[in-house]
C-alpha positions as CSV (number, residue, x, y, z in Angstrom):
1,M,-20.1,-24.6,29.8
2,K,-17.9,-21.9,28.3
3,E,-18.5,-18.6,26.5
4,I,-16.2,-18.1,23.5
5,K,-15.8,-14.5,22.3
6,A,-13.8,-14.0,19.1
7,I,-12.8,-10.7,17.6
8,I,-12.0,-11.3,13.9
9,Q,-11.6,-9.5,10.6
10,P,-15.0,-8.8,9.0
11,F,-13.9,-10.2,5.6
12,V,-13.4,-13.7,7.2
13,L,-16.7,-13.7,9.0
14,T,-18.7,-15.7,6.4
15,R,-16.1,-18.5,6.1
16,V,-15.8,-18.8,9.9
17,V,-19.6,-18.9,10.4
18,E,-20.1,-21.4,7.6
19,A,-17.5,-23.7,9.2
20,L,-19.0,-23.3,12.6
21,K,-22.4,-24.3,11.3
22,E,-20.9,-27.7,10.4
23,I,-20.1,-28.5,14.0
24,E,-22.7,-31.0,15.2
25,G,-24.4,-29.8,18.4
26,L,-23.3,-26.2,18.1
27,P,-26.1,-24.3,19.9
28,G,-25.8,-21.0,18.0
29,V,-23.7,-18.0,17.3
30,T,-24.3,-14.3,18.0
31,V,-22.5,-11.9,15.6
32,S,-21.9,-8.2,16.2
33,D,-20.2,-5.5,14.2
34,V,-17.7,-3.8,16.5
35,R,-14.8,-1.4,16.3
36,G,-11.6,-1.1,18.3
37,F,-7.8,-1.1,18.1
38,G,-4.9,-3.3,19.2
39,R,-1.3,-2.5,20.0
40,A,-0.9,-0.6,16.7
41,R,-3.7,1.7,17.8
42,A,-5.2,1.4,14.3
43,A,-2.2,3.1,12.7
44,G,-2.1,2.1,9.0
45,A,-5.6,0.7,8.9
46,L,-7.0,0.6,5.4
47,A,-10.4,1.8,6.4
48,P,-10.2,3.3,9.8
49,V,-13.4,4.5,11.6
50,I,-12.8,7.9,13.1
51,D,-15.0,9.0,16.0
52,E,-14.2,12.2,17.9
53,G,-10.6,12.1,16.6
54,I,-10.0,8.5,17.7
55,E,-9.1,5.9,15.0
56,Y,-10.7,2.5,15.2
57,V,-10.7,-0.6,13.0
58,K,-13.8,-2.4,12.0
59,K,-14.1,-5.9,13.4
60,A,-16.7,-8.7,13.8
61,K,-17.4,-10.2,17.2
62,L,-18.7,-13.8,17.6
63,E,-20.2,-14.9,20.9
64,I,-20.8,-18.6,21.4
65,V,-21.8,-20.5,24.5
66,V,-21.1,-24.2,24.3
67,P,-20.8,-27.3,26.4
68,D,-17.2,-28.0,27.5
69,H,-16.7,-30.8,24.9
70,L,-17.3,-28.3,22.0
71,V,-14.7,-25.7,23.1
72,G,-11.8,-27.4,21.2
73,P,-13.7,-27.9,17.9
74,V,-15.0,-24.3,18.0
75,L,-11.6,-22.8,18.7
76,K,-10.0,-24.9,16.0
77,V,-12.5,-23.7,13.4
78,I,-12.1,-20.1,14.3
79,V,-8.3,-20.2,14.3
80,E,-8.2,-22.1,11.0
81,K,-10.8,-20.0,9.2
82,A,-9.9,-16.5,10.6
83,H,-6.1,-16.8,10.2
84,T,-4.4,-14.7,7.5
85,G,-1.0,-14.4,9.1
86,K,-1.2,-10.6,9.2
87,A,-1.5,-8.2,12.1
88,G,-5.1,-7.7,13.2
89,D,-6.3,-11.3,12.7
90,G,-7.9,-11.0,16.1
91,K,-8.2,-12.7,19.4
92,I,-10.3,-15.4,21.1
93,F,-11.3,-15.3,24.7
94,V,-12.8,-18.3,26.7
95,Y,-14.8,-17.7,29.8
96,P,-16.5,-20.1,32.3
97,V,-20.3,-19.8,32.3
98,S,-22.0,-20.7,35.6
99,D,-25.6,-20.8,34.4
100,V,-27.9,-20.2,31.4
101,V,-31.6,-19.6,31.5
102,K,-33.8,-20.0,28.4
103,I,-36.4,-17.3,28.8
104,R,-39.1,-19.0,26.8
105,S,-39.1,-22.3,28.7
106,G,-37.3,-21.7,31.9
107,E,-34.7,-24.4,31.2
108,R,-31.4,-24.0,32.8
109,G,-27.8,-25.1,32.3
110,E,-26.7,-27.0,29.2
111,D,-30.4,-27.7,28.4
112,A,-30.9,-24.0,27.9
113,I,-28.1,-23.5,25.3
């Protein structure tokens, strides 16, 4: 199992999630509104968020835990649908997941996702 975290532009979120929903067997997606900055330190951002004098850029974060065989299809969808070719398109991180526990049923592992 892997956890995929993607930080993307908020304006591409809908098209990314709509495409992810088409992947058969996708367990689900968690979406958060986040803020941060990359190498440019939010310089030139169209709508920066300023908190205590620090400039941030609004982003959307997707968190998805999938069986190993779905990692490729999920990455492909995110890259294709989030790509604009401009700075700030985002990043995708893939982490190993050692266990998952479904709180309601007590199921573990892939059965829990």
